[in-house]
C-alpha angles and dihedrals in degrees: 000000000000130000089258088074092056121084095208133353121218126202105280119243132184111296091207134052106239129191108228091028112163100231091120093050098045096097090053092046090046091055091050094049091048089059092066106020097094092093119098124246094021117183120216119200127184112185095182103038099166111163091350101234092148093039093056091046088054091049090050100044110029112056092166093069106094100162111067125164125183129183140177136177091222105094094194091056093046091049088055092052091048095048093049089047093051105039123337098179098088089044090052090051091053092047093049089053092051091045093051092051092046094050092054092061112107107210145016094264092056091047092048091051090048089050094049092049091052091046090054091051090048091053092049092064112092099178140034118300135156090234091056091054091050090049090049091057092045094049091046093055095045105035126094111292093335091281123169106207131154133187126235090279091055094251119146107243108170113137125237119283128219106238116148098214113355118195096245097168115034094180098178093051094047090053091048091048088051091053095048095044091064090090094046128095109216118206133180121206146055117350093237091066091069093070092077089064095057114119111191118278096040130155119209121202108199121195105167127176101290123249107249111257093209140005095272100045099076094082097126129071112195096195138351088274116088117226100207133159091285089058090048089054091047088051091053090054087051089054089051089056092048088053094045091054091055098254131124133246138191114193126189123196143148120284105235089194089076088086103014117037091188093059106106098170097127096028089059096037094053099028093131092056135065114273121193125182114217125192115233136167118250113215107165103084112108089221112073094212090058092060123090146100120330136159128259128188131246111190123187140172092219 
């Protein structure tokens, strides 16, 4: 479907809620990108795209970036991007059907049972299917806090949320996302594979699974693969290679000093680069008194 079939396009926004989304860091990231974006034919690469908050900001604000590459290890997420990019109309029809059925339910118990039934169906699918993508979007809008968490078998296990009338099918946004994704190359795999798509000058925005800031904060597993300290070190070597090739990177991560001021893991690991601490609000703890402002890191080679 082309833009000629759309009455009016809005600015695209993430089509999924995503814990760890970078909405709060966008102004900082925007300032950093603006420092180096004056060059022509800039290439933007995002190896851990997640919900795409920064991606959609780039698509909205920087029309001079023609080469855009996104990647994620989560195959369900990547399939959703690809389906919306290719043809969102069948997906919209499925979502509208689910939404209609959900809205007719009378109480929380009925909605919770409906949610659990859909979650079971979602986990039964082993391979790609349009229905599974529709269920992913439904579960995301109705589960607790928009988490994406799987167990060791890769099964989605987030409990039901308590939203009165979630926007399960945002048709206008899905069509706008479809339109803007036409200039984006969508990959699925390990973050290191994105380096081969770099066209100098490229800027990489890296938003990996965060290092837990304390013993109780590692409650989510984004995929079956574990992103431990060895992976953090491998990512740093990847940043070194980006730098060596004459490209730019912006990396966001947790600040482990929030709970342990003596923990110099990132300060030592990235000591030859620029490290900035940015204050953000944490909203994902189930206990309200455990939420509040903390620091996150923005690390750059420029």
